[in-house]
All heavy atoms as TSV, in Angstrom:
chain	resi	resn	atom	element	x	y	z
A	1	MET	N	N	15.747	-6.528	-2.341
A	1	MET	CA	C	14.808	-7.628	-2.207
A	1	MET	C	C	14.134	-7.810	-3.646
A	1	MET	O	O	13.699	-6.844	-4.258
A	1	MET	CB	C	13.777	-7.317	-1.143
A	1	MET	CG	C	12.605	-8.288	-1.249
A	1	MET	SD	S	11.186	-7.654	-0.386
A	1	MET	CE	C	11.298	-8.594	1.163
A	2	ASP	N	N	14.178	-9.007	-4.152
A	2	ASP	CA	C	13.441	-9.311	-5.359
A	2	ASP	C	C	12.039	-9.363	-5.089
A	2	ASP	O	O	11.513	-9.872	-4.122
A	2	ASP	CB	C	13.980	-10.580	-5.930
A	2	ASP	CG	C	15.396	-10.516	-6.483
A	2	ASP	OD1	O	15.836	-9.433	-6.905
A	2	ASP	OD2	O	16.052	-11.593	-6.588
A	3	ILE	N	N	11.306	-8.849	-6.082
A	3	ILE	CA	C	9.816	-8.843	-6.008
A	3	ILE	C	C	9.316	-9.875	-6.931
A	3	ILE	O	O	9.566	-9.780	-8.172
A	3	ILE	CB	C	9.177	-7.463	-6.181
A	3	ILE	CG1	C	9.791	-6.551	-5.234
A	3	ILE	CG2	C	7.626	-7.539	-6.288
A	3	ILE	CD1	C	9.393	-5.111	-5.468
A	4	PRO	N	N	8.621	-10.957	-6.505
A	4	PRO	CA	C	8.065	-11.948	-7.360
A	4	PRO	C	C	7.090	-11.371	-8.489
A	4	PRO	O	O	6.373	-10.410	-8.167
A	4	PRO	CB	C	7.395	-12.969	-6.487
A	4	PRO	CG	C	7.709	-12.599	-5.080
A	4	PRO	CD	C	8.129	-11.153	-5.156
A	5	LYS	N	N	6.997	-12.097	-9.498
A	5	LYS	CA	C	6.012	-11.678	-10.518
A	5	LYS	C	C	4.568	-11.779	-9.948
A	5	LYS	O	O	4.328	-12.717	-9.188
A	5	LYS	CB	C	6.117	-12.725	-11.731
A	5	LYS	CG	C	5.294	-12.235	-12.916
A	5	LYS	CD	C	5.420	-13.143	-14.047
A	5	LYS	CE	C	4.608	-12.723	-15.273
A	5	LYS	NZ	N	4.895	-13.485	-16.380
A	6	GLY	N	N	3.828	-10.813	-10.312
A	6	GLY	CA	C	2.445	-10.723	-9.789
A	6	GLY	C	C	2.334	-10.048	-8.499
A	6	GLY	O	O	1.254	-10.002	-7.810
A	7	TYR	N	N	3.434	-9.327	-7.911
A	7	TYR	CA	C	3.477	-8.733	-6.660
A	7	TYR	C	C	4.137	-7.297	-6.852
A	7	TYR	O	O	4.720	-7.067	-7.930
A	7	TYR	CB	C	4.303	-9.486	-5.632
A	7	TYR	CG	C	3.598	-10.646	-5.145
A	7	TYR	CD1	C	3.529	-11.854	-5.909
A	7	TYR	CD2	C	2.955	-10.650	-3.923
A	7	TYR	CE1	C	2.893	-13.035	-5.443
A	7	TYR	CE2	C	2.273	-11.808	-3.461
A	7	TYR	CZ	C	2.261	-12.948	-4.260
A	7	TYR	OH	O	1.663	-14.105	-3.817
A	8	PHE	N	N	3.875	-6.395	-5.913
A	8	PHE	CA	C	4.491	-5.091	-5.957
A	8	PHE	C	C	4.798	-4.635	-4.568
A	8	PHE	O	O	4.288	-5.189	-3.638
A	8	PHE	CB	C	3.606	-4.084	-6.716
A	8	PHE	CG	C	2.351	-3.798	-5.898
A	8	PHE	CD1	C	2.274	-2.567	-5.165
A	8	PHE	CD2	C	1.239	-4.598	-5.990
A	8	PHE	CE1	C	1.072	-2.169	-4.532
A	8	PHE	CE2	C	0.056	-4.135	-5.285
A	8	PHE	CZ	C	0.011	-3.040	-4.637
A	9	ALA	N	N	5.761	-3.736	-4.539
A	9	ALA	CA	C	6.198	-3.224	-3.178
A	9	ALA	C	C	5.335	-1.934	-2.880
A	9	ALA	O	O	5.088	-1.058	-3.816
A	9	ALA	CB	C	7.716	-2.796	-3.135
A	10	ILE	N	N	5.124	-1.750	-1.589
A	10	ILE	CA	C	4.291	-0.609	-1.174
A	10	ILE	C	C	4.805	-0.129	0.179
A	10	ILE	O	O	5.243	-0.970	1.023
A	10	ILE	CB	C	2.740	-0.893	-1.067
A	10	ILE	CG1	C	2.003	0.281	-0.736
A	10	ILE	CG2	C	2.490	-2.068	-0.232
A	10	ILE	CD1	C	0.471	0.127	-0.850
A	11	CYS	N	N	4.958	1.099	0.378
A	11	CYS	CA	C	5.244	1.702	1.770
A	11	CYS	C	C	4.058	2.082	2.523
A	11	CYS	O	O	3.199	2.732	1.988
A	11	CYS	CB	C	6.315	2.856	1.598
A	11	CYS	SG	S	7.833	2.396	0.863
A	12	VAL	N	N	3.978	1.750	3.750
A	12	VAL	CA	C	2.759	1.906	4.611
A	12	VAL	C	C	3.185	2.545	5.888
A	12	VAL	O	O	4.195	2.074	6.537
A	12	VAL	CB	C	1.997	0.688	4.805
A	12	VAL	CG1	C	0.790	0.929	5.767
A	12	VAL	CG2	C	1.617	0.016	3.461
A	13	GLY	N	N	2.477	3.518	6.381
A	13	GLY	CA	C	2.712	4.051	7.689
A	13	GLY	C	C	2.278	5.473	7.866
A	13	GLY	O	O	2.299	6.244	6.732
A	14	GLU	N	N	2.034	5.949	9.009
A	14	GLU	CA	C	1.668	7.305	9.256
A	14	GLU	C	C	2.930	8.178	9.526
A	14	GLU	O	O	3.016	9.311	9.084
A	14	GLU	CB	C	0.677	7.411	10.379
A	14	GLU	CG	C	-0.624	6.748	10.022
A	14	GLU	CD	C	-1.529	6.598	11.163
A	14	GLU	OE1	O	-1.139	6.139	12.199
A	14	GLU	OE2	O	-2.744	6.927	10.956
A	15	GLN	N	N	3.832	7.623	10.313
A	15	GLN	CA	C	5.036	8.361	10.633
A	15	GLN	C	C	6.209	7.522	10.007
A	15	GLN	O	O	6.768	7.965	9.014
A	15	GLN	CB	C	5.175	8.532	12.167
A	15	GLN	CG	C	4.234	9.285	12.875
A	15	GLN	CD	C	4.014	10.760	12.424
A	15	GLN	OE1	O	5.064	11.302	12.214
A	15	GLN	NE2	N	2.876	11.231	12.311
A	16	GLU	N	N	6.546	6.497	10.641
A	16	GLU	CA	C	7.598	5.576	10.072
A	16	GLU	C	C	6.901	4.722	8.940
A	16	GLU	O	O	5.793	4.281	9.187
A	16	GLU	CB	C	8.138	4.640	11.204
A	16	GLU	CG	C	8.856	5.357	12.231
A	16	GLU	CD	C	10.202	5.815	11.858
A	16	GLU	OE1	O	10.892	5.123	11.108
A	16	GLU	OE2	O	10.628	6.901	12.174
A	17	LYS	N	N	7.660	4.566	7.856
A	17	LYS	CA	C	7.092	3.826	6.777
A	17	LYS	C	C	7.729	2.446	6.746
A	17	LYS	O	O	8.908	2.219	6.947
A	17	LYS	CB	C	7.414	4.409	5.412
A	17	LYS	CG	C	6.965	5.844	5.383
A	17	LYS	CD	C	5.417	5.993	5.348
A	17	LYS	CE	C	4.892	7.392	5.064
A	17	LYS	NZ	N	4.231	8.016	6.022
A	18	LYS	N	N	6.990	1.369	6.516
A	18	LYS	CA	C	7.372	0.043	6.347
A	18	LYS	C	C	7.031	-0.439	4.972
A	18	LYS	O	O	6.025	-0.276	4.507
A	18	LYS	CB	C	6.778	-0.829	7.461
A	18	LYS	CG	C	7.215	-2.273	7.460
A	18	LYS	CD	C	6.751	-3.094	8.611
A	18	LYS	CE	C	7.193	-4.478	8.567
A	18	LYS	NZ	N	6.741	-5.345	9.611
A	19	ARG	N	N	7.965	-1.080	4.480
A	19	ARG	CA	C	7.777	-1.683	3.080
A	19	ARG	C	C	7.162	-3.108	3.089
A	19	ARG	O	O	7.595	-3.996	3.869
A	19	ARG	CB	C	9.142	-1.771	2.357
A	19	ARG	CG	C	9.066	-2.172	0.872
A	19	ARG	CD	C	10.419	-2.043	0.332
A	19	ARG	NE	N	10.465	-2.277	-1.069
A	19	ARG	CZ	C	10.908	-3.413	-1.687
A	19	ARG	NH1	N	11.442	-4.380	-0.967
A	19	ARG	NH2	N	10.938	-3.604	-3.011
A	20	PHE	N	N	6.068	-3.292	2.301
A	20	PHE	CA	C	5.422	-4.607	2.205
A	20	PHE	C	C	5.442	-4.994	0.708
A	20	PHE	O	O	5.539	-4.154	-0.193
A	20	PHE	CB	C	4.010	-4.514	2.527
A	20	PHE	CG	C	3.751	-4.170	3.987
A	20	PHE	CD1	C	3.587	-2.914	4.494
A	20	PHE	CD2	C	3.609	-5.284	4.959
A	20	PHE	CE1	C	3.517	-2.727	5.939
A	20	PHE	CE2	C	3.464	-5.058	6.265
A	20	PHE	CZ	C	3.428	-3.744	6.782
A	21	VAL	N	N	5.419	-6.226	0.503
A	21	VAL	CA	C	5.320	-6.910	-0.901
A	21	VAL	C	C	3.964	-7.492	-0.971
A	21	VAL	O	O	3.727	-8.534	-0.157
A	21	VAL	CB	C	6.395	-7.755	-1.235
A	21	VAL	CG1	C	6.257	-8.407	-2.668
A	21	VAL	CG2	C	7.725	-6.918	-1.204
A	22	VAL	N	N	3.158	-7.150	-1.841
A	22	VAL	CA	C	1.748	-7.665	-1.865
A	22	VAL	C	C	1.304	-8.036	-3.246
A	22	VAL	O	O	1.906	-7.556	-4.246
A	22	VAL	CB	C	0.619	-6.662	-1.230
A	22	VAL	CG1	C	0.992	-6.459	0.343
A	22	VAL	CG2	C	0.700	-5.337	-1.888
A	23	SER	N	N	0.321	-8.822	-3.386
A	23	SER	CA	C	-0.200	-9.298	-4.696
A	23	SER	C	C	-0.851	-8.097	-5.481
A	23	SER	O	O	-1.554	-7.247	-4.838
A	23	SER	CB	C	-1.235	-10.346	-4.471
A	23	SER	OG	O	-1.964	-10.658	-5.660
A	24	VAL	N	N	-0.730	-8.125	-6.718
A	24	VAL	CA	C	-1.271	-7.115	-7.601
A	24	VAL	C	C	-2.801	-7.090	-7.548
A	24	VAL	O	O	-3.478	-6.135	-7.893
A	24	VAL	CB	C	-0.786	-7.163	-9.016
A	24	VAL	CG1	C	0.634	-6.830	-9.177
A	24	VAL	CG2	C	-1.119	-8.319	-9.684
A	25	SER	N	N	-3.411	-8.223	-7.131
A	25	SER	CA	C	-4.782	-8.407	-7.044
A	25	SER	C	C	-5.417	-7.412	-6.014
A	25	SER	O	O	-6.605	-6.904	-6.131
A	25	SER	CB	C	-5.214	-9.818	-6.583
A	25	SER	OG	O	-4.780	-10.077	-5.267
A	26	LEU	N	N	-4.596	-6.965	-5.139
A	26	LEU	CA	C	-5.013	-5.884	-4.186
A	26	LEU	C	C	-5.353	-4.543	-4.757
A	26	LEU	O	O	-6.259	-3.810	-4.345
A	26	LEU	CB	C	-3.824	-5.593	-3.157
A	26	LEU	CG	C	-4.144	-4.730	-1.918
A	26	LEU	CD1	C	-5.217	-5.427	-1.080
A	26	LEU	CD2	C	-2.892	-4.451	-1.138
A	27	LEU	N	N	-4.848	-4.287	-6.017
A	27	LEU	CA	C	-5.113	-3.042	-6.711
A	27	LEU	C	C	-6.532	-2.920	-7.119
A	27	LEU	O	O	-7.039	-1.786	-7.260
A	27	LEU	CB	C	-4.165	-2.849	-7.978
A	27	LEU	CG	C	-2.749	-2.751	-7.565
A	27	LEU	CD1	C	-1.956	-2.907	-8.884
A	27	LEU	CD2	C	-2.413	-1.418	-7.008
A	28	SER	N	N	-7.235	-4.004	-7.375
A	28	SER	CA	C	-8.673	-3.855	-7.831
A	28	SER	C	C	-9.606	-3.896	-6.687
A	28	SER	O	O	-10.795	-3.782	-6.898
A	28	SER	CB	C	-8.959	-5.133	-8.746
A	28	SER	OG	O	-8.855	-6.377	-8.046
A	29	GLU	N	N	-9.235	-4.054	-5.461
A	29	GLU	CA	C	-10.116	-4.048	-4.274
A	29	GLU	C	C	-10.550	-2.661	-3.857
A	29	GLU	O	O	-9.708	-1.751	-3.800
A	29	GLU	CB	C	-9.353	-4.743	-3.107
A	29	GLU	CG	C	-9.110	-6.182	-3.217
A	29	GLU	CD	C	-10.363	-7.019	-3.307
A	29	GLU	OE1	O	-11.425	-6.579	-2.757
A	29	GLU	OE2	O	-10.215	-7.978	-3.964
A	30	PRO	N	N	-11.906	-2.452	-3.715
A	30	PRO	CA	C	-12.406	-1.152	-3.468
A	30	PRO	C	C	-11.821	-0.499	-2.136
A	30	PRO	O	O	-11.541	0.712	-2.126
A	30	PRO	CB	C	-13.945	-1.364	-3.247
A	30	PRO	CG	C	-14.169	-2.592	-4.113
A	30	PRO	CD	C	-12.946	-3.412	-4.039
A	31	THR	N	N	-11.560	-1.324	-1.171
A	31	THR	CA	C	-11.026	-0.749	0.093
A	31	THR	C	C	-9.599	-0.256	-0.095
A	31	THR	O	O	-9.216	0.855	0.361
A	31	THR	CB	C	-11.086	-1.850	1.211
A	31	THR	OG1	O	-12.327	-2.411	1.287
A	31	THR	CG2	C	-10.618	-1.272	2.523
A	32	PHE	N	N	-8.854	-0.935	-0.875
A	32	PHE	CA	C	-7.487	-0.523	-1.143
A	32	PHE	C	C	-7.489	0.752	-2.059
A	32	PHE	O	O	-6.737	1.616	-1.916
A	32	PHE	CB	C	-6.644	-1.640	-1.893
A	32	PHE	CG	C	-5.260	-1.200	-2.106
A	32	PHE	CD1	C	-4.295	-1.116	-1.143
A	32	PHE	CD2	C	-4.843	-0.950	-3.444
A	32	PHE	CE1	C	-3.039	-0.715	-1.367
A	32	PHE	CE2	C	-3.559	-0.525	-3.695
A	32	PHE	CZ	C	-2.746	-0.378	-2.625
A	33	GLN	N	N	-8.440	0.795	-3.013
A	33	GLN	CA	C	-8.572	1.990	-3.820
A	33	GLN	C	C	-8.978	3.236	-3.054
A	33	GLN	O	O	-8.536	4.335	-3.375
A	33	GLN	CB	C	-9.600	1.752	-4.925
A	33	GLN	CG	C	-9.187	0.640	-5.993
A	33	GLN	CD	C	-10.300	0.235	-6.913
A	33	GLN	OE1	O	-11.423	0.723	-6.905
A	33	GLN	NE2	N	-9.951	-0.604	-7.828
A	34	GLU	N	N	-9.629	2.982	-1.981
A	34	GLU	CA	C	-9.980	4.184	-1.124
A	34	GLU	C	C	-8.765	4.637	-0.476
A	34	GLU	O	O	-8.431	5.852	-0.268
A	34	GLU	CB	C	-11.012	3.820	-0.017
A	34	GLU	CG	C	-11.357	4.874	0.910
A	34	GLU	CD	C	-11.817	6.222	0.303
A	34	GLU	OE1	O	-12.495	6.156	-0.769
A	34	GLU	OE2	O	-11.546	7.289	0.864
A	35	LEU	N	N	-7.910	3.663	0.027
A	35	LEU	CA	C	-6.569	4.092	0.626
A	35	LEU	C	C	-5.705	4.822	-0.365
A	35	LEU	O	O	-4.985	5.755	-0.053
A	35	LEU	CB	C	-5.823	2.834	1.106
A	35	LEU	CG	C	-6.439	2.240	2.410
A	35	LEU	CD1	C	-5.638	0.925	2.681
A	35	LEU	CD2	C	-6.423	3.164	3.537
A	36	GLN	N	N	-5.755	4.333	-1.704
A	36	GLN	CA	C	-4.960	5.071	-2.642
A	36	GLN	C	C	-5.492	6.552	-2.861
A	36	GLN	O	O	-4.699	7.414	-3.106
A	36	GLN	CB	C	-5.087	4.326	-4.071
A	36	GLN	CG	C	-4.292	3.061	-4.074
A	36	GLN	CD	C	-4.493	2.398	-5.388
A	36	GLN	OE1	O	-5.527	1.910	-5.771
A	36	GLN	NE2	N	-3.476	2.365	-6.193
A	37	HIS	N	N	-6.807	6.630	-2.848
A	37	HIS	CA	C	-7.461	8.020	-2.986
A	37	HIS	C	C	-6.932	8.870	-1.808
A	37	HIS	O	O	-6.573	10.076	-1.980
A	37	HIS	CB	C	-8.903	7.828	-3.037
A	37	HIS	CG	C	-9.591	9.178	-3.119
A	37	HIS	ND1	N	-9.548	9.972	-4.293
A	37	HIS	CD2	C	-10.396	9.858	-2.226
A	37	HIS	CE1	C	-10.257	11.057	-4.101
A	37	HIS	NE2	N	-10.724	11.040	-2.832
A	38	GLN	N	N	-6.908	8.321	-0.631
A	38	GLN	CA	C	-6.377	9.161	0.553
A	38	GLN	C	C	-4.967	9.487	0.343
A	38	GLN	O	O	-4.590	10.641	0.655
A	38	GLN	CB	C	-6.567	8.315	1.750
A	38	GLN	CG	C	-8.031	8.174	2.244
A	38	GLN	CD	C	-8.184	7.193	3.402
A	38	GLN	OE1	O	-7.127	6.785	4.086
A	38	GLN	NE2	N	-9.346	6.841	3.766
A	39	ALA	N	N	-4.109	8.564	-0.217
A	39	ALA	CA	C	-2.758	8.839	-0.524
A	39	ALA	C	C	-2.590	9.987	-1.571
A	39	ALA	O	O	-1.771	10.868	-1.355
A	39	ALA	CB	C	-1.992	7.682	-0.965
A	40	GLU	N	N	-3.447	9.915	-2.525
A	40	GLU	CA	C	-3.433	11.034	-3.573
A	40	GLU	C	C	-3.713	12.372	-2.971
A	40	GLU	O	O	-3.158	13.390	-3.268
A	40	GLU	CB	C	-4.446	10.674	-4.622
A	40	GLU	CG	C	-4.606	11.822	-5.676
A	40	GLU	CD	C	-5.806	11.529	-6.658
A	40	GLU	OE1	O	-6.571	10.548	-6.483
A	40	GLU	OE2	O	-5.936	12.367	-7.555
A	41	GLU	N	N	-4.716	12.390	-2.128
A	41	GLU	CA	C	-5.091	13.585	-1.454
A	41	GLU	C	C	-3.964	14.188	-0.554
A	41	GLU	O	O	-3.782	15.306	-0.541
A	41	GLU	CB	C	-6.407	13.500	-0.593
A	41	GLU	CG	C	-7.673	13.323	-1.413
A	41	GLU	CD	C	-8.856	13.155	-0.589
A	41	GLU	OE1	O	-8.810	12.917	0.654
A	41	GLU	OE2	O	-9.985	13.128	-1.191
A	42	GLU	N	N	-3.271	13.290	0.178
A	42	GLU	CA	C	-2.238	13.722	1.093
A	42	GLU	C	C	-0.908	13.998	0.266
A	42	GLU	O	O	-0.293	15.106	0.572
A	42	GLU	CB	C	-1.936	12.642	2.042
A	42	GLU	CG	C	-0.842	13.144	3.037
A	42	GLU	CD	C	-0.721	12.134	4.228
A	42	GLU	OE1	O	-1.739	11.594	4.698
A	42	GLU	OE2	O	0.344	12.089	4.803
A	43	PHE	N	N	-0.600	13.252	-0.748
A	43	PHE	CA	C	0.649	13.462	-1.387
A	43	PHE	C	C	0.595	13.975	-2.793
A	43	PHE	O	O	1.590	14.469	-3.340
A	43	PHE	CB	C	1.421	12.143	-1.468
A	43	PHE	CG	C	1.703	11.483	-0.103
A	43	PHE	CD1	C	1.375	10.188	0.115
A	43	PHE	CD2	C	2.386	12.170	0.889
A	43	PHE	CE1	C	1.603	9.647	1.291
A	43	PHE	CE2	C	2.659	11.594	2.088
A	43	PHE	CZ	C	2.225	10.243	2.317
A	44	ASP	N	N	-0.574	13.972	-3.370
A	44	ASP	CA	C	-0.850	14.634	-4.748
A	44	ASP	C	C	0.132	13.955	-5.749
A	44	ASP	O	O	0.703	14.601	-6.603
A	44	ASP	CB	C	-0.626	16.123	-4.761
A	44	ASP	CG	C	-1.201	16.729	-5.955
A	44	ASP	OD1	O	-2.118	16.120	-6.610
A	44	ASP	OD2	O	-0.716	17.774	-6.372
A	45	TYR	N	N	0.392	12.681	-5.686
A	45	TYR	CA	C	1.294	11.930	-6.539
A	45	TYR	C	C	2.701	12.546	-6.610
A	45	TYR	O	O	3.466	12.385	-7.531
A	45	TYR	CB	C	0.680	11.814	-7.940
A	45	TYR	CG	C	-0.447	10.948	-8.006
A	45	TYR	CD1	C	-1.638	11.425	-8.230
A	45	TYR	CD2	C	-0.395	9.539	-7.721
A	45	TYR	CE1	C	-2.857	10.558	-8.228
A	45	TYR	CE2	C	-1.594	8.746	-7.724
A	45	TYR	CZ	C	-2.770	9.339	-8.036
A	45	TYR	OH	O	-3.870	8.499	-8.119
A	46	ASN	N	N	3.057	13.209	-5.558
A	46	ASN	CA	C	4.435	13.753	-5.540
A	46	ASN	C	C	5.056	13.572	-4.278
A	46	ASN	O	O	5.531	14.425	-3.565
A	46	ASN	CB	C	4.339	15.315	-5.824
A	46	ASN	CG	C	5.709	15.911	-6.052
A	46	ASN	OD1	O	6.653	15.230	-6.392
A	46	ASN	ND2	N	5.856	17.189	-5.891
A	47	HIS	N	N	5.060	12.349	-3.840
A	47	HIS	CA	C	5.618	11.887	-2.503
A	47	HIS	C	C	7.114	11.859	-2.539
A	47	HIS	O	O	7.678	11.260	-3.525
A	47	HIS	CB	C	4.979	10.584	-1.980
A	47	HIS	CG	C	5.359	10.332	-0.631
A	47	HIS	ND1	N	6.474	9.541	-0.331
A	47	HIS	CD2	C	4.689	10.557	0.470
A	47	HIS	CE1	C	6.492	9.546	1.017
A	47	HIS	NE2	N	5.430	10.143	1.552
A	48	PRO	N	N	7.867	12.344	-1.615
A	48	PRO	CA	C	9.252	12.385	-1.625
A	48	PRO	C	C	9.984	10.975	-1.566
A	48	PRO	O	O	11.065	10.882	-2.169
A	48	PRO	CB	C	9.711	13.116	-0.420
A	48	PRO	CG	C	8.547	13.112	0.562
A	48	PRO	CD	C	7.363	13.011	-0.464
A	49	MET	N	N	9.298	9.939	-1.163
A	49	MET	CA	C	9.913	8.548	-1.239
A	49	MET	C	C	9.767	7.951	-2.516
A	49	MET	O	O	10.369	6.951	-2.767
A	49	MET	CB	C	9.146	7.757	-0.185
A	49	MET	CG	C	9.483	8.112	1.328
A	49	MET	SD	S	8.660	7.013	2.467
A	49	MET	CE	C	9.456	5.500	2.198
A	50	GLY	N	N	8.923	8.592	-3.445
A	50	GLY	CA	C	8.685	7.906	-4.721
A	50	GLY	C	C	7.859	6.616	-4.463
A	50	GLY	O	O	7.587	6.237	-3.367
A	51	GLY	N	N	7.489	5.965	-5.539
A	51	GLY	CA	C	6.765	4.725	-5.409
A	51	GLY	C	C	5.432	4.955	-4.771
A	51	GLY	O	O	4.920	6.055	-4.481
A	52	LEU	N	N	4.774	3.777	-4.554
A	52	LEU	CA	C	3.356	3.883	-3.840
A	52	LEU	C	C	3.475	3.955	-2.381
A	52	LEU	O	O	4.163	3.005	-1.764
A	52	LEU	CB	C	2.587	2.677	-4.434
A	52	LEU	CG	C	1.136	2.510	-3.946
A	52	LEU	CD1	C	0.352	3.742	-4.338
A	52	LEU	CD2	C	0.453	1.310	-4.566
A	53	THR	N	N	2.927	4.825	-1.762
A	53	THR	CA	C	2.943	5.033	-0.322
A	53	THR	C	C	1.601	5.271	0.151
A	53	THR	O	O	0.765	6.186	-0.319
A	53	THR	CB	C	3.807	6.221	0.103
A	53	THR	OG1	O	5.166	6.041	-0.410
A	53	THR	CG2	C	3.835	6.365	1.630
A	54	ILE	N	N	1.163	4.475	1.247
A	54	ILE	CA	C	-0.201	4.620	1.848
A	54	ILE	C	C	0.022	5.051	3.232
A	54	ILE	O	O	0.601	4.563	4.054
A	54	ILE	CB	C	-0.895	3.303	1.841
A	54	ILE	CG1	C	-1.072	2.692	0.453
A	54	ILE	CG2	C	-2.281	3.372	2.529
A	54	ILE	CD1	C	-1.957	3.389	-0.530
A	55	PRO	N	N	-0.647	6.259	3.548
A	55	PRO	CA	C	-0.552	6.882	4.841
A	55	PRO	C	C	-1.578	6.418	5.866
A	55	PRO	O	O	-2.476	7.089	6.228
A	55	PRO	CB	C	-0.749	8.425	4.541
A	55	PRO	CG	C	-1.714	8.398	3.418
A	55	PRO	CD	C	-1.325	7.106	2.611
A	56	CYS	N	N	-1.507	5.070	6.137
A	56	CYS	CA	C	-2.397	4.581	7.226
A	56	CYS	C	C	-1.611	3.768	8.173
A	56	CYS	O	O	-0.406	3.449	7.816
A	56	CYS	CB	C	-3.550	3.777	6.668
A	56	CYS	SG	S	-2.926	2.169	5.939
A	57	SER	N	N	-2.227	3.395	9.252
A	57	SER	CA	C	-1.413	2.517	10.220
A	57	SER	C	C	-1.105	1.129	9.607
A	57	SER	O	O	-1.857	0.685	8.771
A	57	SER	CB	C	-2.059	2.379	11.484
A	57	SER	OG	O	-3.177	1.478	11.307
A	58	GLU	N	N	0.085	0.665	10.115
A	58	GLU	CA	C	0.490	-0.656	9.574
A	58	GLU	C	C	-0.608	-1.672	10.009
A	58	GLU	O	O	-0.882	-2.652	9.203
A	58	GLU	CB	C	1.774	-1.094	10.193
A	58	GLU	CG	C	2.966	-0.348	9.634
A	58	GLU	CD	C	4.288	-0.741	10.207
A	58	GLU	OE1	O	4.476	-2.033	10.560
A	58	GLU	OE2	O	5.208	0.002	10.320
A	59	ASP	N	N	-1.227	-1.540	11.165
A	59	ASP	CA	C	-2.170	-2.563	11.596
A	59	ASP	C	C	-3.386	-2.538	10.643
A	59	ASP	O	O	-3.795	-3.667	10.344
A	59	ASP	CB	C	-2.653	-2.233	12.983
A	59	ASP	CG	C	-1.601	-2.488	13.993
A	59	ASP	OD1	O	-0.693	-3.235	13.719
A	59	ASP	OD2	O	-1.720	-1.906	15.146
A	60	VAL	N	N	-3.974	-1.369	10.245
A	60	VAL	CA	C	-5.069	-1.291	9.367
A	60	VAL	C	C	-4.732	-1.955	8.034
A	60	VAL	O	O	-5.457	-2.719	7.574
A	60	VAL	CB	C	-5.506	0.139	9.054
A	60	VAL	CG1	C	-6.491	0.302	7.976
A	60	VAL	CG2	C	-6.103	0.716	10.414
A	61	PHE	N	N	-3.492	-1.642	7.560
A	61	PHE	CA	C	-3.050	-2.138	6.159
A	61	PHE	C	C	-2.845	-3.748	6.267
A	61	PHE	O	O	-3.408	-4.426	5.458
A	61	PHE	CB	C	-1.865	-1.548	5.710
A	61	PHE	CG	C	-1.282	-2.090	4.420
A	61	PHE	CD1	C	-1.972	-1.581	3.245
A	61	PHE	CD2	C	-0.333	-3.073	4.351
A	61	PHE	CE1	C	-1.604	-2.250	1.981
A	61	PHE	CE2	C	0.084	-3.461	3.104
A	61	PHE	CZ	C	-0.596	-3.131	1.897
A	62	THR	N	N	-2.221	-4.220	7.290
A	62	THR	CA	C	-2.079	-5.657	7.263
A	62	THR	C	C	-3.282	-6.404	7.612
A	62	THR	O	O	-3.465	-7.516	7.096
A	62	THR	CB	C	-1.028	-6.033	8.446
A	62	THR	OG1	O	-1.381	-5.482	9.671
A	62	THR	CG2	C	0.444	-5.589	8.158
A	63	ASP	N	N	-4.227	-5.921	8.358
A	63	ASP	CA	C	-5.544	-6.467	8.484
A	63	ASP	C	C	-6.248	-6.591	7.147
A	63	ASP	O	O	-6.790	-7.558	6.756
A	63	ASP	CB	C	-6.422	-5.722	9.485
A	63	ASP	CG	C	-5.949	-5.843	10.963
A	63	ASP	OD1	O	-5.193	-6.776	11.220
A	63	ASP	OD2	O	-6.493	-5.103	11.781
A	64	LEU	N	N	-6.173	-5.500	6.372
A	64	LEU	CA	C	-6.896	-5.439	5.079
A	64	LEU	C	C	-6.187	-6.392	4.110
A	64	LEU	O	O	-6.965	-7.248	3.533
A	64	LEU	CB	C	-6.841	-3.981	4.496
A	64	LEU	CG	C	-7.165	-3.827	3.118
A	64	LEU	CD1	C	-8.721	-4.176	2.891
A	64	LEU	CD2	C	-6.839	-2.548	2.469
A	65	ALA	N	N	-4.889	-6.383	3.951
A	65	ALA	CA	C	-4.235	-7.162	3.113
A	65	ALA	C	C	-4.397	-8.698	3.417
A	65	ALA	O	O	-4.552	-9.546	2.617
A	65	ALA	CB	C	-2.825	-6.744	3.089
A	66	SER	N	N	-4.307	-8.969	4.687
A	66	SER	CA	C	-4.478	-10.377	5.160
A	66	SER	C	C	-5.895	-10.839	4.858
A	66	SER	O	O	-6.055	-11.944	4.400
A	66	SER	CB	C	-4.262	-10.465	6.733
A	66	SER	OG	O	-2.916	-10.243	6.943
A	67	HIS	N	N	-6.805	-10.062	5.078
A	67	HIS	CA	C	-8.331	-10.357	4.831
A	67	HIS	C	C	-8.500	-10.666	3.350
A	67	HIS	O	O	-9.231	-11.600	2.962
A	67	HIS	CB	C	-9.205	-9.234	5.320
A	67	HIS	CG	C	-10.714	-9.526	5.021
A	67	HIS	ND1	N	-11.341	-10.524	5.674
A	67	HIS	CD2	C	-11.481	-8.990	4.175
A	67	HIS	CE1	C	-12.637	-10.524	5.206
A	67	HIS	NE2	N	-12.735	-9.571	4.257
A	68	LEU	N	N	-7.805	-9.949	2.499
A	68	LEU	CA	C	-7.883	-10.034	1.082
A	68	LEU	C	C	-7.029	-11.053	0.443
A	68	LEU	O	O	-7.043	-11.294	-0.758
A	68	LEU	CB	C	-7.795	-8.683	0.324
A	68	LEU	CG	C	-8.879	-7.597	0.807
A	68	LEU	CD1	C	-8.510	-6.255	0.235
A	68	LEU	CD2	C	-10.261	-8.067	0.318
A	69	GLY	N	N	-6.176	-11.705	1.283
A	69	GLY	CA	C	-5.219	-12.648	0.830
A	69	GLY	C	C	-4.108	-12.133	-0.049
A	69	GLY	O	O	-3.588	-12.769	-1.014
A	70	ALA	N	N	-3.691	-10.886	0.253
A	70	ALA	CA	C	-2.759	-10.224	-0.687
A	70	ALA	C	C	-1.219	-10.440	-0.357
A	70	ALA	O	O	-0.348	-10.090	-0.975
A	70	ALA	CB	C	-2.968	-8.696	-0.573
A	71	PHE	N	N	-0.984	-11.139	0.852
A	71	PHE	CA	C	0.464	-11.478	1.135
A	71	PHE	C	C	0.838	-12.717	0.545
A	71	PHE	O	O	0.090	-13.676	0.312
A	71	PHE	CB	C	0.576	-11.499	2.685
A	71	PHE	CG	C	0.530	-10.083	3.297
A	71	PHE	CD1	C	-0.403	-9.828	4.289
A	71	PHE	CD2	C	1.437	-9.114	2.904
A	71	PHE	CE1	C	-0.504	-8.597	4.907
A	71	PHE	CE2	C	1.344	-7.911	3.600
A	71	PHE	CZ	C	0.394	-7.650	4.550
């Protein structure tokens, strides 16, 4: 899948991971930064899937991203 300029791919999920393509503007949002901090604590930047992975439910992530207009 091609990722448009200004977007990035992220894997989200607690058990099963789903891939999303979201706007880079999401990176500067405090709520998303908190999710990144949680991912750092869980994976210590050494996650076996590589790339950016957020260990939260898909519902929480899609609600956040939709509210922030990141899709």
